[in-house]
MDAnalysis code that builds the backbone (N, CA, C; Angstrom):
import MDAnalysis as mda
import numpy as np

u = mda.Universe.empty(594, n_residues=198, atom_resindex=np.repeat(np.arange(198), 3), trajectory=True)
u.add_TopologyAttr("name", ["N", "CA", "C"] * 198)
u.add_TopologyAttr("resid", np.arange(1, 199))
u.add_TopologyAttr("resname", ["UNK", "UNK", "UNK", "UNK", "UNK", "UNK", "UNK", "UNK", "UNK", "UNK", "UNK", "UNK", "UNK", "UNK", "UNK", "UNK", "UNK", "UNK", "UNK", "UNK", "UNK", "UNK", "UNK", "UNK", "UNK", "UNK", "UNK", "UNK", "UNK", "UNK", "UNK", "UNK", "UNK", "UNK", "UNK", "UNK", "UNK", "UNK", "UNK", "UNK", "UNK", "UNK", "UNK", "UNK", "UNK", "UNK", "UNK", "UNK", "UNK", "UNK", "UNK", "UNK", "UNK", "UNK", "UNK", "UNK", "UNK", "UNK", "UNK", "UNK", "UNK", "UNK", "UNK", "UNK", "UNK", "UNK", "UNK", "UNK", "UNK", "UNK", "UNK", "UNK", "UNK", "UNK", "UNK", "UNK", "UNK", "UNK", "UNK", "UNK", "UNK", "UNK", "UNK", "UNK", "UNK", "UNK", "UNK", "UNK", "UNK", "UNK", "UNK", "UNK", "UNK", "UNK", "UNK", "UNK", "UNK", "UNK", "UNK", "UNK", "UNK", "UNK", "UNK", "UNK", "UNK", "UNK", "UNK", "UNK", "UNK", "UNK", "UNK", "UNK", "UNK", "UNK", "UNK", "UNK", "UNK", "UNK", "UNK", "UNK", "UNK", "UNK", "UNK", "UNK", "UNK", "UNK", "UNK", "UNK", "UNK", "UNK", "UNK", "UNK", "UNK", "UNK", "UNK", "UNK", "UNK", "UNK", "UNK", "UNK", "UNK", "UNK", "UNK", "UNK", "UNK", "UNK", "UNK", "UNK", "UNK", "UNK", "UNK", "UNK", "UNK", "UNK", "UNK", "UNK", "UNK", "UNK", "UNK", "UNK", "UNK", "UNK", "UNK", "UNK", "UNK", "UNK", "UNK", "UNK", "UNK", "UNK", "UNK", "UNK", "UNK", "UNK", "UNK", "UNK", "UNK", "UNK", "UNK", "UNK", "UNK", "UNK", "UNK", "UNK", "UNK", "UNK", "UNK", "UNK", "UNK", "UNK", "UNK", "UNK", "UNK", "UNK", "UNK", "UNK", "UNK", "UNK"])
u.atoms.positions = np.array([
    [70.165, -5.255, 17.378],
    [69.127, -6.228, 17.748],
    [68.769, -6.109, 19.218],
    [69.797, -5.973, 20.081],
    [69.550, -5.822, 21.519],
    [68.770, -4.542, 21.772],
    [69.120, -3.486, 21.046],
    [68.420, -2.218, 21.194],
    [66.951, -2.366, 20.819],
    [66.667, -3.089, 19.758],
    [65.276, -3.313, 19.332],
    [64.510, -4.082, 20.394],
    [65.153, -5.082, 20.999],
    [64.488, -5.879, 22.043],
    [64.199, -5.025, 23.274],
    [65.131, -4.135, 23.622],
    [64.896, -3.247, 24.775],
    [63.723, -2.313, 24.515],
    [63.666, -1.775, 23.313],
    [62.547, -0.882, 22.946],
    [61.233, -1.650, 22.986],
    [61.240, -2.882, 22.472],
    [60.029, -3.708, 22.486],
    [59.554, -3.961, 23.912],
    [60.498, -4.196, 24.830],
    [60.131, -4.421, 26.232],
    [59.509, -3.159, 26.840],
    [60.102, -2.010, 26.524],
    [59.579, -0.749, 27.055],
    [58.161, -0.481, 26.569],
    [57.890, -0.831, 25.319],
    [56.554, -0.614, 24.763],
    [55.571, -1.651, 25.293],
    [56.014, -2.903, 25.405],
    [55.121, -3.995, 25.808],
    [54.718, -3.912, 27.275],
    [55.625, -3.472, 28.153],
    [55.339, -3.464, 29.596],
    [54.102, -2.644, 29.950],
    [53.963, -1.378, 29.478],
    [52.751, -0.625, 29.825],
    [51.482, -1.253, 29.277],
    [51.580, -1.824, 28.055],
    [50.391, -2.446, 27.465],
    [49.964, -3.651, 28.295],
    [50.924, -4.461, 28.725],
    [50.627, -5.625, 29.555],
    [50.031, -5.199, 30.883],
    [50.591, -4.132, 31.476],
    [50.082, -3.634, 32.764],
    [48.622, -3.202, 32.631],
    [48.302, -2.475, 31.553],
    [46.920, -2.022, 31.321],
    [45.995, -3.210, 31.130],
    [46.442, -4.216, 30.369],
    [45.615, -5.400, 30.125],
    [45.351, -6.150, 31.419],
    [46.372, -6.317, 32.261],
    [46.192, -6.999, 33.544],
    [45.265, -6.212, 34.456],
    [45.423, -4.899, 34.448],
    [44.558, -4.064, 35.294],
    [43.111, -4.168, 34.842],
    [42.900, -4.227, 33.532],
    [41.536, -4.316, 33.014],
    [40.889, -5.650, 33.350],
    [41.685, -6.714, 33.419],
    [41.148, -8.044, 33.676],
    [40.969, -8.336, 35.157],
    [41.739, -7.666, 36.010],
    [41.655, -7.973, 37.444],
    [40.381, -7.422, 38.038],
    [39.905, -8.070, 39.110],
    [38.713, -7.587, 39.815],
    [37.485, -7.620, 38.958],
    [37.236, -8.727, 38.310],
    [36.071, -8.835, 37.439],
    [34.753, -8.637, 38.146],
    [34.778, -8.640, 39.480],
    [33.521, -8.493, 40.203],
    [33.249, -7.055, 40.621],
    [34.011, -6.084, 40.078],
    [33.775, -4.701, 40.468],
    [32.415, -4.242, 39.958],
    [31.819, -3.335, 40.705],
    [30.511, -2.812, 40.307],
    [30.709, -1.765, 39.232],
    [29.614, -1.405, 38.581],
    [29.675, -0.388, 37.538],
    [30.136, 0.934, 38.142],
    [29.670, 1.248, 39.371],
    [30.045, 2.499, 40.005],
    [31.552, 2.547, 40.245],
    [32.143, 1.422, 40.698],
    [33.579, 1.396, 40.936],
    [34.347, 1.586, 39.635],
    [33.864, 0.945, 38.566],
    [34.521, 1.085, 37.283],
    [34.460, 2.517, 36.795],
    [33.281, 3.169, 36.962],
    [33.137, 4.554, 36.537],
    [34.052, 5.450, 37.348],
    [34.143, 5.198, 38.662],
    [34.978, 6.036, 39.515],
    [36.441, 5.936, 39.119],
    [36.920, 4.712, 38.863],
    [38.323, 4.562, 38.525],
    [38.629, 5.154, 37.154],
    [37.708, 5.017, 36.215],
    [37.966, 5.562, 34.888],
    [37.846, 7.072, 34.889],
    [37.092, 7.621, 35.829],
    [36.917, 9.062, 35.899],
    [38.234, 9.759, 36.176],
    [38.974, 9.267, 37.158],
    [40.240, 9.889, 37.527],
    [41.203, 9.841, 36.351],
    [41.243, 8.718, 35.646],
    [42.154, 8.570, 34.517],
    [41.774, 9.460, 33.337],
    [40.479, 9.822, 33.236],
    [40.031, 10.527, 32.047],
    [40.193, 12.034, 32.153],
    [40.619, 12.550, 33.313],
    [40.818, 13.981, 33.434],
    [42.066, 14.366, 32.662],
    [41.916, 15.347, 31.808],
    [43.015, 15.739, 30.939],
    [43.504, 17.119, 31.361],
    [44.750, 17.199, 31.873],
    [45.238, 18.467, 32.397],
    [45.309, 19.584, 31.367],
    [45.510, 19.239, 30.090],
    [45.692, 20.272, 29.080],
    [44.420, 20.579, 28.300],
    [43.367, 19.788, 28.478],
    [42.122, 20.024, 27.759],
    [41.044, 20.507, 28.709],
    [39.838, 20.702, 28.183],
    [38.703, 21.093, 29.011],
    [37.816, 19.873, 29.177],
    [37.608, 19.462, 30.418],
    [36.824, 18.275, 30.728],
    [35.344, 18.627, 30.884],
    [34.500, 17.618, 30.757],
    [33.052, 17.801, 30.888],
    [32.480, 16.773, 31.847],
    [31.484, 17.156, 32.614],
    [30.729, 16.192, 33.401],
    [29.656, 15.583, 32.504],
    [29.234, 14.355, 32.848],
    [28.193, 13.714, 32.056],
    [26.884, 14.467, 32.184],
    [26.156, 14.540, 31.089],
    [24.835, 15.163, 31.071],
    [23.791, 14.102, 31.397],
    [22.725, 14.509, 32.058],
    [21.662, 13.565, 32.397],
    [20.355, 14.309, 32.588],
    [19.272, 13.562, 32.672],
    [17.965, 14.154, 32.937],
    [17.200, 13.241, 33.875],
    [16.163, 13.794, 34.494],
    [15.343, 13.012, 35.409],
    [13.944, 13.613, 35.439],
    [12.989, 12.797, 35.817],
    [11.620, 13.273, 35.974],
    [10.945, 12.442, 37.050],
    [9.882, 12.981, 37.593],
    [9.164, 12.269, 38.636],
    [7.993, 13.091, 39.118],
    [7.406, 12.648, 40.229],
    [6.274, 13.408, 40.763],
    [6.369, 13.513, 42.276],
    [5.691, 14.531, 42.773],
    [5.627, 14.826, 44.200],
    [4.131, 14.939, 44.514],
    [3.619, 13.983, 45.277],
    [2.186, 13.984, 45.605],
    [2.037, 14.298, 47.081],
    [1.338, 15.378, 47.373],
    [1.134, 15.774, 48.770],
    [-0.128, 16.610, 48.888],
    [-0.882, 16.360, 49.949],
    [-2.093, 17.134, 50.183],
    [-3.105, 17.035, 49.059],
    [-3.152, 15.884, 48.394],
    [-4.116, 15.705, 47.305],
    [-3.715, 16.372, 46.007],
    [-2.547, 16.966, 45.957],
    [-2.066, 17.649, 44.756],
    [-0.868, 16.910, 44.178],
    [-0.863, 16.791, 42.866],
    [0.269, 16.137, 42.196],
    [1.111, 17.168, 41.472],
    [2.383, 17.205, 41.857],
    [3.373, 18.023, 41.159],
    [4.193, 17.074, 40.292],
    [4.528, 17.508, 39.091],
    [5.427, 16.721, 38.242],
    [6.625, 17.590, 37.880],
    [7.804, 16.960, 37.948],
    [9.012, 17.704, 37.611],
    [9.793, 16.972, 36.531],
    [10.541, 17.764, 35.788],
    [11.456, 17.220, 34.788],
    [12.629, 18.178, 34.695],
    [13.847, 17.648, 34.730],
    [14.990, 18.527, 34.585],
    [16.067, 17.886, 33.725],
    [16.908, 18.755, 33.166],
    [18.056, 18.332, 32.363],
    [19.312, 19.007, 32.898],
    [20.338, 18.200, 33.161],
    [21.635, 18.692, 33.605],
    [22.552, 18.641, 32.394],
    [23.061, 19.803, 31.967],
    [23.842, 19.853, 30.723],
    [25.068, 20.731, 30.880],
    [26.110, 20.402, 30.102],
    [27.279, 21.272, 30.010],
    [26.850, 22.553, 29.302],
    [27.469, 23.673, 29.696],
    [27.176, 24.941, 29.042],
    [28.500, 25.606, 28.667],
    [28.853, 25.505, 27.393],
    [30.139, 26.022, 26.938],
    [30.146, 27.538, 26.796],
    [28.998, 28.192, 27.050],
    [28.959, 29.655, 27.030],
    [29.328, 30.238, 28.394],
    [29.336, 29.410, 29.438],
    [29.724, 29.870, 30.775],
    [31.245, 29.882, 30.884],
    [31.790, 30.693, 31.816],
    [33.255, 30.683, 31.994],
    [33.756, 29.292, 32.365],
    [34.890, 28.914, 31.816],
    [35.517, 27.627, 32.122],
    [36.026, 27.673, 33.564],
    [35.794, 26.579, 34.295],
    [36.212, 26.489, 35.695],
    [37.591, 25.837, 35.762],
    [38.493, 26.428, 36.552],
    [39.804, 25.828, 36.801],
    [39.837, 25.455, 38.278],
    [39.915, 24.151, 38.574],
    [39.875, 23.698, 39.965],
    [41.233, 23.922, 40.639],
    [41.354, 23.623, 41.946],
    [42.614, 23.890, 42.650],
    [43.837, 23.166, 42.066],
    [43.635, 22.092, 41.318],
    [44.759, 21.388, 40.695],
    [45.033, 21.874, 39.268],
    [44.347, 22.957, 38.887],
    [44.479, 23.563, 37.557],
    [43.892, 22.734, 36.424],
    [43.035, 21.752, 36.740],
    [42.291, 21.064, 35.692],
    [41.133, 21.964, 35.273],
    [40.830, 21.966, 33.981],
    [39.755, 22.816, 33.474],
    [38.498, 21.995, 33.196],
    [37.355, 22.604, 33.480],
    [36.062, 21.951, 33.274],
    [35.060, 22.959, 32.706],
    [34.186, 22.452, 31.842],
    [33.038, 23.269, 31.462],
    [32.086, 23.300, 32.650],
    [31.474, 24.457, 32.885],
    [30.456, 24.544, 33.932],
    [29.143, 24.008, 33.351],
    [28.126, 23.915, 34.202],
    [26.881, 23.260, 33.805],
    [25.674, 24.113, 34.139],
    [24.560, 23.724, 33.555],
    [23.285, 24.372, 33.857],
    [22.226, 23.293, 34.033],
    [21.159, 23.644, 34.730],
    [20.025, 22.737, 34.907],
    [18.761, 23.485, 34.508],
    [17.982, 22.893, 33.627],
    [16.685, 23.467, 33.273],
    [15.611, 22.614, 33.924],
    [14.810, 23.258, 34.779],
    [13.768, 22.572, 35.559],
    [12.393, 23.049, 35.120],
    [11.507, 22.080, 34.930],
    [10.101, 22.397, 34.672],
    [9.273, 21.708, 35.735],
    [8.366, 22.471, 36.365],
    [7.521, 21.933, 37.436],
    [6.075, 22.297, 37.153],
    [5.211, 21.279, 37.222],
    [3.780, 21.520, 37.038],
    [3.025, 21.129, 38.301],
    [1.882, 21.737, 38.487],
    [1.017, 21.441, 39.627],
    [-0.386, 21.192, 39.086],
    [-0.851, 19.955, 39.246],
    [-2.167, 19.625, 38.712],
    [-2.274, 19.854, 37.225],
    [-1.160, 19.659, 36.503],
    [-1.173, 19.834, 35.046],
    [-0.877, 21.250, 34.581],
    [-0.792, 22.207, 35.512],
    [-0.508, 23.601, 35.152],
    [0.962, 23.918, 35.428],
    [1.619, 24.573, 34.476],
    [3.010, 24.986, 34.696],
    [3.081, 26.009, 35.822],
    [3.953, 25.757, 36.793],
    [4.183, 26.779, 37.818],
    [5.630, 27.283, 37.811],
    [6.521, 26.554, 37.128],
    [7.907, 27.003, 37.067],
    [8.623, 26.376, 35.879],
    [9.299, 27.208, 35.100],
    [10.284, 26.757, 34.121],
    [11.471, 27.677, 34.321],
    [12.603, 27.090, 34.721],
    [13.734, 27.926, 35.124],
    [15.040, 27.198, 34.822],
    [16.038, 27.964, 34.374],
    [17.381, 27.434, 34.184],
    [18.274, 27.960, 35.302],
    [18.940, 27.037, 35.999],
    [19.834, 27.381, 37.097],
    [21.282, 27.204, 36.658],
    [22.126, 28.126, 37.095],
    [23.570, 27.997, 36.926],
    [24.224, 28.255, 38.280],
    [25.515, 28.072, 38.340],
    [26.264, 28.293, 39.577],
    [26.025, 29.695, 40.136],
    [25.859, 30.677, 39.258],
    [25.717, 32.062, 39.701],
    [24.482, 32.289, 40.564],
    [23.468, 31.440, 40.426],
    [22.261, 31.581, 41.256],
    [22.573, 31.376, 42.737],
    [23.663, 30.672, 43.031],
    [23.972, 30.296, 44.412],
    [25.238, 30.981, 44.936],
    [25.708, 31.990, 44.226],
    [26.981, 32.638, 44.560],
    [27.007, 33.184, 45.988],
    [25.911, 33.725, 46.446],
    [25.883, 34.349, 47.772],
    [25.947, 33.321, 48.905],
    [25.776, 32.044, 48.608],
    [25.713, 31.012, 49.645],
    [27.033, 30.292, 49.899],
    [28.022, 30.489, 49.029],
    [29.302, 29.784, 49.207],
    [30.441, 30.794, 49.268],
    [31.540, 30.452, 49.936],
    [32.688, 31.364, 50.005],
    [33.211, 31.710, 48.611],
    [33.655, 32.949, 48.441],
    [34.074, 33.415, 47.114],
    [35.232, 32.595, 46.544],
    [36.227, 32.266, 47.384],
    [37.379, 31.507, 46.880],
    [36.957, 30.117, 46.421],
    [35.999, 29.509, 47.121],
    [35.472, 28.196, 46.743],
    [34.665, 28.308, 45.447],
    [33.861, 29.354, 45.376],
    [33.004, 29.582, 44.211],
    [33.832, 29.646, 42.922],
    [34.957, 30.338, 42.983],
    [35.771, 30.552, 41.783],
    [36.339, 29.256, 41.214],
    [36.597, 28.256, 42.048],
    [37.208, 27.005, 41.578],
    [36.204, 25.851, 41.517],
    [34.923, 26.179, 41.595],
    [33.875, 25.154, 41.621],
    [32.929, 25.308, 40.443],
    [32.102, 24.281, 40.273],
    [31.091, 24.283, 39.217],
    [29.785, 23.760, 39.799],
    [28.722, 23.898, 39.038],
    [27.465, 23.224, 39.373],
    [27.675, 21.764, 38.979],
    [27.802, 20.864, 39.961],
    [28.197, 19.480, 39.654],
    [27.075, 18.461, 39.823],
    [25.908, 18.901, 40.291],
    [24.823, 17.942, 40.440],
    [23.508, 18.611, 40.756],
    [22.437, 17.865, 40.525],
    [21.086, 18.370, 40.786],
    [20.181, 17.161, 40.971],
    [19.298, 17.225, 41.969],
    [18.364, 16.117, 42.182],
    [17.133, 16.583, 42.953],
    [16.100, 15.799, 42.902],
    [14.890, 15.984, 43.714],
    [15.222, 15.563, 45.136],
    [14.747, 16.338, 46.120],
    [15.004, 16.001, 47.523],
    [13.898, 15.076, 48.042],
    [14.134, 13.777, 47.947],
    [13.133, 12.785, 48.355],
    [12.899, 12.783, 49.864],
    [13.819, 13.375, 50.637],
    [13.619, 13.456, 52.084],
    [12.394, 14.289, 52.433],
    [11.974, 15.162, 51.499],
    [10.824, 16.038, 51.765],
    [9.665, 15.717, 50.827],
    [9.526, 14.428, 50.492],
    [8.491, 14.030, 49.533],
    [7.071, 14.207, 50.069],
    [6.910, 14.355, 51.382],
    [5.559, 14.513, 51.938],
    [5.225, 15.958, 52.302],
    [6.099, 16.894, 51.942],
    [5.825, 18.308, 52.201],
    [4.638, 18.747, 51.360],
    [3.719, 19.463, 51.972],
    [2.480, 19.808, 51.262],
    [2.502, 21.178, 50.596],
    [3.352, 22.091, 51.076],
    [3.292, 23.461, 50.555],
    [4.421, 23.810, 49.595],
    [5.313, 22.850, 49.321],
    [6.447, 23.141, 48.439],
    [7.062, 21.850, 47.921],
    [7.891, 21.984, 46.885],
    [8.671, 20.871, 46.342],
    [10.141, 21.273, 46.480],
    [10.985, 20.324, 46.889],
    [12.379, 20.632, 47.180],
    [13.334, 19.887, 46.247],
    [14.375, 20.606, 45.839],
    [15.430, 20.043, 45.011],
    [16.773, 20.379, 45.661],
    [17.818, 19.689, 45.231],
    [19.156, 19.951, 45.756],
    [20.109, 20.200, 44.588],
    [20.773, 21.347, 44.638],
    [21.841, 21.653, 43.688],
    [23.159, 21.524, 44.444],
    [24.174, 20.998, 43.789],
    [25.468, 20.838, 44.442],
    [26.520, 21.644, 43.705],
    [27.206, 22.506, 44.470],
    [28.313, 23.300, 43.952],
    [29.589, 22.696, 44.523],
    [30.542, 22.371, 43.665],
    [31.762, 21.759, 44.178],
    [32.835, 21.620, 43.126],
    [33.942, 21.036, 43.541],
    [35.051, 20.748, 42.639],
    [34.586, 19.669, 41.668],
    [34.656, 19.923, 40.363],
    [34.176, 18.929, 39.390],
    [35.024, 17.672, 39.287],
    [36.200, 17.670, 39.867],
    [37.041, 16.475, 39.868],
    [36.450, 15.469, 40.848],
    [36.143, 14.266, 40.375],
    [35.492, 13.259, 41.223],
    [36.383, 12.811, 42.370],
    [37.679, 13.052, 42.271],
    [38.581, 12.669, 43.362],
    [38.483, 13.648, 44.527],
    [37.898, 14.822, 44.294],
    [37.736, 15.812, 45.354],
    [36.451, 15.530, 46.118],
    [36.404, 15.950, 47.384],
    [35.193, 15.693, 48.165],
    [34.631, 16.961, 48.792],
    [35.019, 18.116, 48.263],
    [34.509, 19.365, 48.812],
    [33.339, 19.863, 47.978],
    [32.213, 20.097, 48.645],
    [31.033, 20.589, 47.940],
    [30.051, 21.215, 48.924],
    [29.146, 22.000, 48.385],
    [28.053, 22.585, 49.161],
    [26.747, 22.098, 48.557],
    [25.889, 21.531, 49.399],
    [24.552, 21.133, 48.964],
    [23.616, 22.300, 49.232],
    [22.915, 22.730, 48.214],
    [22.015, 23.869, 48.332],
    [20.596, 23.405, 48.052],
    [19.727, 23.658, 49.016],
    [18.329, 23.253, 48.867],
    [17.553, 24.348, 48.146],
    [16.807, 23.929, 47.133],
    [15.951, 24.844, 46.380],
    [14.506, 24.521, 46.752],
    [13.831, 25.497, 47.315],
    [12.424, 25.317, 47.702],
    [11.559, 26.027, 46.673],
    [10.650, 25.272, 46.055],
    [9.701, 25.859, 45.106],
    [8.325, 25.766, 45.749],
    [7.744, 26.918, 46.053],
    [6.438, 26.940, 46.727],
    [5.346, 26.486, 45.783],
    [4.165, 26.259, 46.332],
    [3.027, 25.810, 45.515],
    [2.624, 26.856, 44.482],
    [3.071, 28.101, 44.697],
    [2.788, 29.168, 43.729],
    [3.930, 29.351, 42.734],
    [5.029, 28.605, 42.914],
    [6.152, 28.701, 41.995],
    [7.245, 29.650, 42.435],
    [7.162, 30.171, 43.669],
    [8.210, 31.057, 44.184],
    [9.410, 30.223, 44.636],
    [10.616, 30.787, 44.464],
    [11.850, 30.044, 44.752],
    [12.615, 30.691, 45.897],
    [13.179, 29.843, 46.764],
    [14.130, 30.317, 47.776],
    [15.231, 29.271, 47.915],
    [16.424, 29.729, 48.359],
    [17.592, 28.859, 48.485],
    [18.116, 28.878, 49.912],
    [18.705, 27.759, 50.324],
    [19.393, 27.710, 51.616],
    [20.420, 26.581, 51.576],
    [21.477, 26.724, 52.399],
    [22.479, 25.665, 52.509],
    [21.850, 24.493, 53.245],
    [22.029, 23.303, 52.721],
    [21.504, 22.096, 53.353],
    [22.596, 21.527, 54.252],
    [22.492, 21.777, 55.556],
    [23.564, 21.429, 56.471],
    [23.357, 20.118, 57.205],
    [22.164, 19.575, 57.171],
    [21.879, 18.385, 57.985],
    [21.906, 17.089, 57.195],
    [22.496, 17.130, 55.987],
    [22.495, 15.918, 55.159],
    [23.651, 15.945, 54.174],
    [24.354, 14.833, 54.074],
    [25.377, 14.707, 53.041],
    [24.693, 14.280, 51.761],
    [24.921, 15.009, 50.718],
    [24.223, 14.721, 49.474],
    [25.207, 14.506, 48.343],
    [25.143, 13.365, 47.707],
    [25.950, 13.115, 46.526],
    [25.085, 13.363, 45.302],
    [25.454, 14.324, 44.479],
    [24.646, 14.590, 43.294],
    [24.722, 13.431, 42.310],
    [23.688, 13.296, 41.517],
    [23.684, 12.261, 40.498],
    [24.842, 12.509, 39.544],
    [25.584, 11.438, 39.241],
    [26.709, 11.515, 38.306],
    [27.769, 12.524, 38.718],
    [27.944, 12.714, 40.007],
    [28.940, 13.673, 40.482],
    [30.320, 13.346, 39.923],
    [30.920, 14.313, 39.266],
    [32.308, 14.190, 38.847],
    [32.585, 13.270, 37.684],
    [31.565, 12.770, 37.009],
    [31.833, 11.903, 35.862],
    [32.358, 12.766, 34.729],
    [33.545, 12.488, 34.280],
    [34.138, 13.292, 33.225],
    [34.184, 12.524, 31.919],
    [34.173, 13.294, 30.850],
    [34.325, 12.679, 29.538],
    [35.503, 13.345, 28.841],
    [36.112, 12.624, 27.967],
    [37.242, 13.113, 27.220],
    [36.793, 14.301, 26.370],
    [37.533, 15.426, 26.416],
    [37.136, 16.576, 25.613],
    [37.019, 16.268, 24.128],
    [37.769, 15.267, 23.666],
    [37.691, 14.913, 22.242],
    [36.325, 14.339, 21.885],
    [35.620, 13.764, 22.912],
    [34.312, 13.164, 22.654],
    [33.195, 14.167, 22.801],
    [33.476, 15.321, 23.405],
    [32.428, 16.324, 23.674],
    [31.991, 17.011, 22.408],
])
């Protein structure tokens, strides 16, 4: 009987701790909740995924309207990334469509390999494409539309990343450069999902 009670205590204590943790801090923001659950959801023995998302908008400059739409998605055909802590992640791709005055000027899928020459090789090997966004800092540029791709450790607890600016000219030509004058957090950076749900 004493043995049964000891076992019951061992089982009940973690459950009680989890319940108390879930109830405490009821005023936390959604971002804080996502951040805390992200760290817990990384599975050392499975392959983790970042959340997929999409965005669209427009860039109006010089009397011309550009419209963009992109999708950030996991790509299970790309090599699996193993970060410095040996956690595994699926890498990602972004498909971008850009129109100018209603005419398509660019439809392109980007992966980490597009930016390989811009980041150190050792960093590249343990990183993934972890974010993509429109660069609103350059919303009034008249001759191009700018986006930011982020290459970094997919673990949200890590803070090492490279922001890469993608310049798409009015003719649809692309060029890349490291964005050094701005800290950029990619949308949904490091949000992981349980591999069982993928």
